[in-house]
ChimeraX commands (.cxc) that place a marker at each C-alpha (Angstrom):
marker #1 position -21.55,183.56,-131.62 radius 0.5
marker #1 position -22.07,179.82,-132.10 radius 0.5
marker #1 position -21.34,178.34,-135.50 radius 0.5
marker #1 position -22.84,175.09,-136.78 radius 0.5
marker #1 position -21.33,173.07,-139.60 radius 0.5
marker #1 position -22.99,170.40,-141.75 radius 0.5
marker #1 position -21.61,168.18,-144.45 radius 0.5
marker #1 position -23.96,168.23,-147.44 radius 0.5
marker #1 position -23.57,165.18,-149.72 radius 0.5
marker #1 position -23.16,165.88,-153.43 radius 0.5
marker #1 position -24.20,163.78,-156.41 radius 0.5
marker #1 position -20.49,163.47,-157.33 radius 0.5
marker #1 position -19.87,161.43,-154.18 radius 0.5
marker #1 position -18.03,164.21,-152.36 radius 0.5
marker #1 position -19.35,166.51,-149.64 radius 0.5
marker #1 position -19.31,170.23,-149.00 radius 0.5
marker #1 position -19.01,171.80,-145.54 radius 0.5
marker #1 position -21.64,174.49,-145.01 radius 0.5
marker #1 position -21.48,176.76,-141.95 radius 0.5
marker #1 position -24.23,178.79,-140.28 radius 0.5
marker #1 position -23.90,181.30,-137.46 radius 0.5
marker #1 position -26.38,182.85,-135.02 radius 0.5
marker #1 position -27.16,185.65,-137.47 radius 0.5
marker #1 position -28.28,183.04,-140.01 radius 0.5
marker #1 position -25.38,183.80,-142.30 radius 0.5
marker #1 position -24.05,180.90,-144.33 radius 0.5
marker #1 position -20.65,180.18,-145.85 radius 0.5
marker #1 position -18.61,177.38,-147.32 radius 0.5
marker #1 position -15.18,176.83,-145.76 radius 0.5
marker #1 position -12.88,179.58,-147.01 radius 0.5
marker #1 position -15.70,181.47,-148.73 radius 0.5
marker #1 position -17.53,184.72,-147.96 radius 0.5
marker #1 position -20.55,184.91,-145.69 radius 0.5
marker #1 position -23.85,184.78,-147.56 radius 0.5
marker #1 position -27.23,186.16,-146.58 radius 0.5
marker #1 position -30.08,183.81,-145.76 radius 0.5
marker #1 position -33.04,183.22,-148.05 radius 0.5
marker #1 position -35.42,184.51,-145.37 radius 0.5
marker #1 position -33.65,187.89,-145.37 radius 0.5
marker #1 position -34.02,188.13,-149.16 radius 0.5
marker #1 position -37.77,187.50,-149.44 radius 0.5
marker #1 position -38.84,190.44,-147.29 radius 0.5
marker #1 position -39.79,192.50,-150.33 radius 0.5
marker #1 position -42.55,190.00,-151.18 radius 0.5
marker #1 position -45.99,190.54,-149.62 radius 0.5
marker #1 position -46.55,188.40,-146.56 radius 0.5
marker #1 position -48.15,188.71,-143.16 radius 0.5
marker #1 position -48.25,192.49,-143.43 radius 0.5
marker #1 position -48.50,195.07,-140.65 radius 0.5
marker #1 position -52.26,195.73,-140.98 radius 0.5
marker #1 position -52.96,192.00,-140.57 radius 0.5
marker #1 position -50.60,191.88,-137.60 radius 0.5
marker #1 position -52.11,194.99,-136.05 radius 0.5
marker #1 position -55.65,193.68,-136.41 radius 0.5
marker #1 position -54.60,190.40,-134.83 radius 0.5
marker #1 position -52.87,192.21,-131.96 radius 0.5
marker #1 position -55.92,194.32,-131.23 radius 0.5
marker #1 position -58.13,191.23,-131.31 radius 0.5
marker #1 position -55.85,189.34,-128.92 radius 0.5
marker #1 position -55.78,192.29,-126.52 radius 0.5
marker #1 position -59.59,192.46,-126.53 radius 0.5
marker #1 position -59.97,188.70,-126.03 radius 0.5
marker #1 position -57.56,188.85,-123.08 radius 0.5
marker #1 position -59.40,191.51,-121.12 radius 0.5
marker #1 position -57.56,194.47,-122.62 radius 0.5
marker #1 position -54.12,193.03,-121.78 radius 0.5
marker #1 position -51.82,194.93,-124.15 radius 0.5
marker #1 position -49.03,192.50,-123.43 radius 0.5
marker #1 position -51.08,189.55,-124.69 radius 0.5
marker #1 position -50.06,189.89,-128.39 radius 0.5
marker #1 position -46.37,189.81,-127.51 radius 0.5
marker #1 position -46.82,186.86,-125.17 radius 0.5
marker #1 position -48.92,184.91,-127.66 radius 0.5
marker #1 position -46.47,185.66,-130.48 radius 0.5
marker #1 position -43.65,184.22,-128.41 radius 0.5
marker #1 position -45.73,181.16,-127.60 radius 0.5
marker #1 position -46.45,180.69,-131.32 radius 0.5
marker #1 position -42.75,181.03,-132.16 radius 0.5
marker #1 position -41.84,178.55,-129.45 radius 0.5
marker #1 position -44.44,176.06,-130.69 radius 0.5
marker #1 position -43.05,176.30,-134.23 radius 0.5
marker #1 position -39.50,175.80,-133.00 radius 0.5
marker #1 position -40.54,172.81,-130.92 radius 0.5
marker #1 position -42.39,171.25,-133.86 radius 0.5
marker #1 position -39.31,171.61,-136.07 radius 0.5
marker #1 position -37.22,169.93,-133.38 radius 0.5
marker #1 position -39.70,167.07,-132.98 radius 0.5
marker #1 position -39.90,166.44,-136.73 radius 0.5
marker #1 position -36.13,166.58,-137.05 radius 0.5
marker #1 position -35.75,164.05,-134.22 radius 0.5
marker #1 position -38.24,161.75,-135.94 radius 0.5
marker #1 position -36.63,161.93,-139.39 radius 0.5
marker #1 position -33.09,161.50,-138.06 radius 0.5
marker #1 position -33.67,159.05,-135.22 radius 0.5
marker #1 position -37.25,157.74,-135.45 radius 0.5
marker #1 position -38.22,159.43,-132.17 radius 0.5
marker #1 position -41.99,159.82,-131.69 radius 0.5
marker #1 position -43.11,162.97,-129.87 radius 0.5
marker #1 position -46.45,163.08,-128.04 radius 0.5
marker #1 position -47.22,166.76,-128.60 radius 0.5
marker #1 position -50.51,167.47,-130.46 radius 0.5
marker #1 position -48.75,169.36,-133.28 radius 0.5
marker #1 position -46.31,166.55,-133.95 radius 0.5
marker #1 position -49.08,163.93,-133.82 radius 0.5
marker #1 position -51.08,165.93,-136.38 radius 0.5
marker #1 position -48.00,166.20,-138.61 radius 0.5
marker #1 position -47.13,162.52,-138.20 radius 0.5
marker #1 position -50.64,161.37,-139.08 radius 0.5
marker #1 position -50.44,163.36,-142.31 radius 0.5
marker #1 position -46.81,162.97,-143.37 radius 0.5
marker #1 position -45.00,160.55,-141.10 radius 0.5
marker #1 position -44.82,157.71,-143.61 radius 0.5
marker #1 position -42.93,159.58,-146.32 radius 0.5
marker #1 position -39.54,158.18,-147.42 radius 0.5
marker #1 position -37.49,160.88,-145.73 radius 0.5
marker #1 position -34.00,161.63,-147.02 radius 0.5
marker #1 position -32.86,164.53,-144.85 radius 0.5
marker #1 position -34.01,167.12,-142.33 radius 0.5
marker #1 position -32.88,170.65,-141.37 radius 0.5
marker #1 position -30.40,170.59,-144.23 radius 0.5
marker #1 position -27.97,173.46,-144.83 radius 0.5
marker #1 position -27.66,174.58,-148.44 radius 0.5
marker #1 position -26.22,177.40,-150.54 radius 0.5
marker #1 position -26.38,178.71,-154.10 radius 0.5
marker #1 position -22.92,178.77,-155.70 radius 0.5
marker #1 position -23.94,180.21,-159.06 radius 0.5
marker #1 position -24.93,183.71,-157.97 radius 0.5
marker #1 position -22.86,186.70,-156.90 radius 0.5
marker #1 position -23.47,187.24,-154.10 radius 0.5
marker #1 position -24.77,183.79,-153.26 radius 0.5
marker #1 position -27.26,182.91,-150.57 radius 0.5
marker #1 position -27.78,180.17,-148.02 radius 0.5
marker #1 position -30.62,178.55,-146.13 radius 0.5
marker #1 position -31.92,175.52,-144.28 radius 0.5
marker #1 position -34.41,173.17,-145.92 radius 0.5
marker #1 position -36.87,171.71,-143.41 radius 0.5
marker #1 position -36.96,168.29,-145.08 radius 0.5
marker #1 position -36.54,166.31,-148.30 radius 0.5
marker #1 position -38.34,163.10,-149.23 radius 0.5
marker #1 position -37.87,160.51,-151.97 radius 0.5
marker #1 position -40.76,159.99,-154.38 radius 0.5
marker #1 position -41.72,156.64,-155.94 radius 0.5
marker #1 position -40.39,157.93,-159.27 radius 0.5
marker #1 position -36.91,158.48,-157.82 radius 0.5
marker #1 position -37.36,162.26,-157.73 radius 0.5
marker #1 position -37.38,164.42,-154.60 radius 0.5
marker #1 position -39.97,166.60,-152.86 radius 0.5
marker #1 position -38.74,169.50,-150.74 radius 0.5
marker #1 position -40.87,170.40,-147.72 radius 0.5
marker #1 position -41.29,173.40,-145.46 radius 0.5
marker #1 position -43.14,173.41,-142.12 radius 0.5
marker #1 position -45.28,176.38,-141.01 radius 0.5
marker #1 position -47.48,176.66,-137.91 radius 0.5
marker #1 position -50.64,178.75,-138.14 radius 0.5
marker #1 position -53.58,179.83,-136.04 radius 0.5
marker #1 position -56.50,177.97,-137.60 radius 0.5
marker #1 position -58.80,181.01,-137.91 radius 0.5
marker #1 position -56.09,183.14,-139.49 radius 0.5
marker #1 position -55.01,180.41,-141.92 radius 0.5
marker #1 position -58.53,179.63,-143.06 radius 0.5
marker #1 position -59.08,183.33,-143.70 radius 0.5
marker #1 position -55.74,184.32,-145.24 radius 0.5
marker #1 position -54.12,181.08,-146.44 radius 0.5
marker #1 position -50.40,181.02,-147.13 radius 0.5
marker #1 position -48.16,183.88,-148.19 radius 0.5
marker #1 position -46.19,184.51,-151.36 radius 0.5
marker #1 position -42.88,184.92,-149.56 radius 0.5
marker #1 position -43.22,181.31,-148.36 radius 0.5
marker #1 position -43.50,180.12,-151.97 radius 0.5
marker #1 position -40.41,182.13,-152.92 radius 0.5
marker #1 position -38.48,180.79,-149.94 radius 0.5
marker #1 position -39.14,177.16,-150.81 radius 0.5
marker #1 position -38.31,177.72,-154.49 radius 0.5
marker #1 position -35.02,179.40,-153.56 radius 0.5
marker #1 position -34.08,176.35,-151.49 radius 0.5
marker #1 position -34.91,174.03,-154.40 radius 0.5
marker #1 position -32.87,176.15,-156.82 radius 0.5
marker #1 position -29.87,176.13,-154.48 radius 0.5
marker #1 position -29.95,172.35,-154.01 radius 0.5
marker #1 position -29.95,171.91,-157.79 radius 0.5
marker #1 position -27.20,174.50,-158.37 radius 0.5
marker #1 position -24.85,173.00,-155.77 radius 0.5
marker #1 position -25.05,169.54,-157.34 radius 0.5
marker #1 position -26.65,168.04,-154.24 radius 0.5
marker #1 position -27.30,164.35,-153.85 radius 0.5
marker #1 position -30.93,165.29,-153.14 radius 0.5
marker #1 position -31.91,165.86,-156.77 radius 0.5
marker #1 position -33.79,166.07,-159.03 radius 0.5
marker #1 position -36.40,168.04,-157.12 radius 0.5
marker #1 position -39.80,167.56,-158.74 radius 0.5
marker #1 position -42.20,168.97,-156.15 radius 0.5
marker #1 position -42.23,171.57,-153.40 radius 0.5
marker #1 position -44.79,171.42,-150.59 radius 0.5
marker #1 position -45.57,173.58,-147.58 radius 0.5
marker #1 position -47.24,171.81,-144.66 radius 0.5
marker #1 position -49.34,174.22,-142.60 radius 0.5
marker #1 position -49.82,172.77,-139.13 radius 0.5
marker #1 position -52.67,174.31,-137.13 radius 0.5
marker #1 position -51.49,175.36,-133.68 radius 0.5
marker #1 position -54.51,173.73,-132.05 radius 0.5
marker #1 position -53.44,170.40,-133.56 radius 0.5
marker #1 position -56.72,170.08,-135.47 radius 0.5
marker #1 position -55.25,169.33,-138.91 radius 0.5
marker #1 position -52.39,169.78,-141.37 radius 0.5
marker #1 position -52.88,171.28,-144.83 radius 0.5
marker #1 position -50.21,170.24,-147.35 radius 0.5
marker #1 position -50.02,172.70,-150.25 radius 0.5
marker #1 position -47.99,172.01,-153.38 radius 0.5
marker #1 position -46.32,175.20,-154.61 radius 0.5
marker #1 position -45.36,176.28,-158.11 radius 0.5
marker #1 position -41.56,176.22,-157.87 radius 0.5
marker #1 position -41.04,177.97,-161.22 radius 0.5
marker #1 position -43.28,180.84,-160.14 radius 0.5
marker #1 position -41.59,180.95,-156.73 radius 0.5
marker #1 position -38.17,181.20,-158.40 radius 0.5
marker #1 position -39.30,184.29,-160.30 radius 0.5
marker #1 position -40.64,185.85,-157.12 radius 0.5
marker #1 position -37.40,185.17,-155.29 radius 0.5
marker #1 position -35.24,186.53,-158.13 radius 0.5
marker #1 position -37.26,189.77,-158.16 radius 0.5
marker #1 position -37.08,190.17,-154.38 radius 0.5
marker #1 position -33.34,189.43,-154.32 radius 0.5
marker #1 position -32.70,191.97,-157.06 radius 0.5
marker #1 position -34.73,194.61,-155.22 radius 0.5
marker #1 position -32.75,193.86,-152.07 radius 0.5
marker #1 position -29.45,194.31,-153.93 radius 0.5
marker #1 position -30.63,197.53,-155.58 radius 0.5
marker #1 position -31.69,199.09,-152.30 radius 0.5
marker #1 position -28.40,198.07,-150.68 radius 0.5
marker #1 position -26.43,199.73,-153.48 radius 0.5
marker #1 position -28.41,202.91,-152.90 radius 0.5
marker #1 position -27.36,203.17,-149.22 radius 0.5
marker link #1:1,2 radius 0.2
marker link #1:2,3 radius 0.2
marker link #1:3,4 radius 0.2
marker link #1:4,5 radius 0.2
marker link #1:5,6 radius 0.2
marker link #1:6,7 radius 0.2
marker link #1:7,8 radius 0.2
marker link #1:8,9 radius 0.2
marker link #1:9,10 radius 0.2
marker link #1:10,11 radius 0.2
marker link #1:11,12 radius 0.2
marker link #1:12,13 radius 0.2
marker link #1:13,14 radius 0.2
marker link #1:14,15 radius 0.2
marker link #1:15,16 radius 0.2
marker link #1:16,17 radius 0.2
marker link #1:17,18 radius 0.2
marker link #1:18,19 radius 0.2
marker link #1:19,20 radius 0.2
marker link #1:20,21 radius 0.2
marker link #1:21,22 radius 0.2
marker link #1:22,23 radius 0.2
marker link #1:23,24 radius 0.2
marker link #1:24,25 radius 0.2
marker link #1:25,26 radius 0.2
marker link #1:26,27 radius 0.2
marker link #1:27,28 radius 0.2
marker link #1:28,29 radius 0.2
marker link #1:29,30 radius 0.2
marker link #1:30,31 radius 0.2
marker link #1:31,32 radius 0.2
marker link #1:32,33 radius 0.2
marker link #1:33,34 radius 0.2
marker link #1:34,35 radius 0.2
marker link #1:35,36 radius 0.2
marker link #1:36,37 radius 0.2
marker link #1:37,38 radius 0.2
marker link #1:38,39 radius 0.2
marker link #1:39,40 radius 0.2
marker link #1:40,41 radius 0.2
marker link #1:41,42 radius 0.2
marker link #1:42,43 radius 0.2
marker link #1:43,44 radius 0.2
marker link #1:44,45 radius 0.2
marker link #1:45,46 radius 0.2
marker link #1:46,47 radius 0.2
marker link #1:47,48 radius 0.2
marker link #1:48,49 radius 0.2
marker link #1:49,50 radius 0.2
marker link #1:50,51 radius 0.2
marker link #1:51,52 radius 0.2
marker link #1:52,53 radius 0.2
marker link #1:53,54 radius 0.2
marker link #1:54,55 radius 0.2
marker link #1:55,56 radius 0.2
marker link #1:56,57 radius 0.2
marker link #1:57,58 radius 0.2
marker link #1:58,59 radius 0.2
marker link #1:59,60 radius 0.2
marker link #1:60,61 radius 0.2
marker link #1:61,62 radius 0.2
marker link #1:62,63 radius 0.2
marker link #1:63,64 radius 0.2
marker link #1:64,65 radius 0.2
marker link #1:65,66 radius 0.2
marker link #1:66,67 radius 0.2
marker link #1:67,68 radius 0.2
marker link #1:68,69 radius 0.2
marker link #1:69,70 radius 0.2
marker link #1:70,71 radius 0.2
marker link #1:71,72 radius 0.2
marker link #1:72,73 radius 0.2
marker link #1:73,74 radius 0.2
marker link #1:74,75 radius 0.2
marker link #1:75,76 radius 0.2
marker link #1:76,77 radius 0.2
marker link #1:77,78 radius 0.2
marker link #1:78,79 radius 0.2
marker link #1:79,80 radius 0.2
marker link #1:80,81 radius 0.2
marker link #1:81,82 radius 0.2
marker link #1:82,83 radius 0.2
marker link #1:83,84 radius 0.2
marker link #1:84,85 radius 0.2
marker link #1:85,86 radius 0.2
marker link #1:86,87 radius 0.2
marker link #1:87,88 radius 0.2
marker link #1:88,89 radius 0.2
marker link #1:89,90 radius 0.2
marker link #1:90,91 radius 0.2
marker link #1:91,92 radius 0.2
marker link #1:92,93 radius 0.2
marker link #1:93,94 radius 0.2
marker link #1:94,95 radius 0.2
marker link #1:95,96 radius 0.2
marker link #1:96,97 radius 0.2
marker link #1:97,98 radius 0.2
marker link #1:98,99 radius 0.2
marker link #1:99,100 radius 0.2
marker link #1:100,101 radius 0.2
marker link #1:101,102 radius 0.2
marker link #1:102,103 radius 0.2
marker link #1:103,104 radius 0.2
marker link #1:104,105 radius 0.2
marker link #1:105,106 radius 0.2
marker link #1:106,107 radius 0.2
marker link #1:107,108 radius 0.2
marker link #1:108,109 radius 0.2
marker link #1:109,110 radius 0.2
marker link #1:110,111 radius 0.2
marker link #1:111,112 radius 0.2
marker link #1:112,113 radius 0.2
marker link #1:113,114 radius 0.2
marker link #1:114,115 radius 0.2
marker link #1:115,116 radius 0.2
marker link #1:116,117 radius 0.2
marker link #1:117,118 radius 0.2
marker link #1:118,119 radius 0.2
marker link #1:119,120 radius 0.2
marker link #1:120,121 radius 0.2
marker link #1:121,122 radius 0.2
marker link #1:122,123 radius 0.2
marker link #1:123,124 radius 0.2
marker link #1:124,125 radius 0.2
marker link #1:125,126 radius 0.2
marker link #1:126,127 radius 0.2
marker link #1:127,128 radius 0.2
marker link #1:128,129 radius 0.2
marker link #1:129,130 radius 0.2
marker link #1:130,131 radius 0.2
marker link #1:131,132 radius 0.2
marker link #1:132,133 radius 0.2
marker link #1:133,134 radius 0.2
marker link #1:134,135 radius 0.2
marker link #1:135,136 radius 0.2
marker link #1:136,137 radius 0.2
marker link #1:137,138 radius 0.2
marker link #1:138,139 radius 0.2
marker link #1:139,140 radius 0.2
marker link #1:140,141 radius 0.2
marker link #1:141,142 radius 0.2
marker link #1:142,143 radius 0.2
marker link #1:143,144 radius 0.2
marker link #1:144,145 radius 0.2
marker link #1:145,146 radius 0.2
marker link #1:146,147 radius 0.2
marker link #1:147,148 radius 0.2
marker link #1:148,149 radius 0.2
marker link #1:149,150 radius 0.2
marker link #1:150,151 radius 0.2
marker link #1:151,152 radius 0.2
marker link #1:152,153 radius 0.2
marker link #1:153,154 radius 0.2
marker link #1:154,155 radius 0.2
marker link #1:155,156 radius 0.2
marker link #1:156,157 radius 0.2
marker link #1:157,158 radius 0.2
marker link #1:158,159 radius 0.2
marker link #1:159,160 radius 0.2
marker link #1:160,161 radius 0.2
marker link #1:161,162 radius 0.2
marker link #1:162,163 radius 0.2
marker link #1:163,164 radius 0.2
marker link #1:164,165 radius 0.2
marker link #1:165,166 radius 0.2
marker link #1:166,167 radius 0.2
marker link #1:167,168 radius 0.2
marker link #1:168,169 radius 0.2
marker link #1:169,170 radius 0.2
marker link #1:170,171 radius 0.2
marker link #1:171,172 radius 0.2
marker link #1:172,173 radius 0.2
marker link #1:173,174 radius 0.2
marker link #1:174,175 radius 0.2
marker link #1:175,176 radius 0.2
marker link #1:176,177 radius 0.2
marker link #1:177,178 radius 0.2
marker link #1:178,179 radius 0.2
marker link #1:179,180 radius 0.2
marker link #1:180,181 radius 0.2
marker link #1:181,182 radius 0.2
marker link #1:182,183 radius 0.2
marker link #1:183,184 radius 0.2
marker link #1:184,185 radius 0.2
marker link #1:185,186 radius 0.2
marker link #1:186,187 radius 0.2
marker link #1:187,188 radius 0.2
marker link #1:188,189 radius 0.2
marker link #1:189,190 radius 0.2
marker link #1:190,191 radius 0.2
marker link #1:191,192 radius 0.2
marker link #1:192,193 radius 0.2
marker link #1:193,194 radius 0.2
marker link #1:194,195 radius 0.2
marker link #1:195,196 radius 0.2
marker link #1:196,197 radius 0.2
marker link #1:197,198 radius 0.2
marker link #1:198,199 radius 0.2
marker link #1:199,200 radius 0.2
marker link #1:200,201 radius 0.2
marker link #1:201,202 radius 0.2
marker link #1:202,203 radius 0.2
marker link #1:203,204 radius 0.2
marker link #1:204,205 radius 0.2
marker link #1:205,206 radius 0.2
marker link #1:206,207 radius 0.2
marker link #1:207,208 radius 0.2
marker link #1:208,209 radius 0.2
marker link #1:209,210 radius 0.2
marker link #1:210,211 radius 0.2
marker link #1:211,212 radius 0.2
marker link #1:212,213 radius 0.2
marker link #1:213,214 radius 0.2
marker link #1:214,215 radius 0.2
marker link #1:215,216 radius 0.2
marker link #1:216,217 radius 0.2
marker link #1:217,218 radius 0.2
marker link #1:218,219 radius 0.2
marker link #1:219,220 radius 0.2
marker link #1:220,221 radius 0.2
marker link #1:221,222 radius 0.2
marker link #1:222,223 radius 0.2
marker link #1:223,224 radius 0.2
marker link #1:224,225 radius 0.2
marker link #1:225,226 radius 0.2
marker link #1:226,227 radius 0.2
marker link #1:227,228 radius 0.2
marker link #1:228,229 radius 0.2
marker link #1:229,230 radius 0.2
marker link #1:230,231 radius 0.2
marker link #1:231,232 radius 0.2
view
C-alpha cells in the first residue's frame, strides 16, 4: 500500500513529517495511525440514501431504463472531481493552466487568490485519539490571516435544490482546528469557504461556512464514532 509523506511547515520555523496511506490513515513519524476526518463525519446528515436512491432512479429513467447508468455516472462524477482537484493543485503549485471547463470555471472565480498551499496534509495533536486529513487549499488574506478552502463538484440541478451538506461544514472546520492545534505556519485561520463547482462548468458558488458551528458538529460526530466503537 503506497504511502505519501509531506513536510508541513510550522510557525516555529521547524517542520513535521505527516504520512498518509491508501486507506487515508495519517500518522506522524513514530506515532500511531490516525483516522481521517472524512471517516469521522459520517454521523452527520449528508447526501442521504433516499436522495441517492431518487437520483439513481431518475438517472435510470433518463437513460432508457439502464440500471447501470447510476453507477457509471457516479464514477464519472468522482473522476471529474478527482481531475479538478489535480488541475487546481497543479495551478497552485506550478502555475499550470488547465483547459477543462470545470477548471476554467474555478479559475474565473478563484484563480487570483494569494494561494499559500494546496492538498496539504494535517493532523490534530491535541486529541486522543487524534485525526488527520488533507486541506484542499489555503490562501492569504489582505489582513494577514488565512482562508481555508474545500472543493466540491455538484450536479447543478441537485445543488440548486439541496445546497451543501452539514458534514462538509464539519469537515472543513475540523481541518481548520487541526491546523491551529499543530502550530502550523498557515495561521491564523479567519475564514473557511467551500467552493461548489457545477459539473457542467456553468458556475462556481463560494459559500463561507461558520467554523465555530462546524467544530461543534465535528466534535459531536467524533464522539458518537468513538462511543459506537467502544460498544463493539
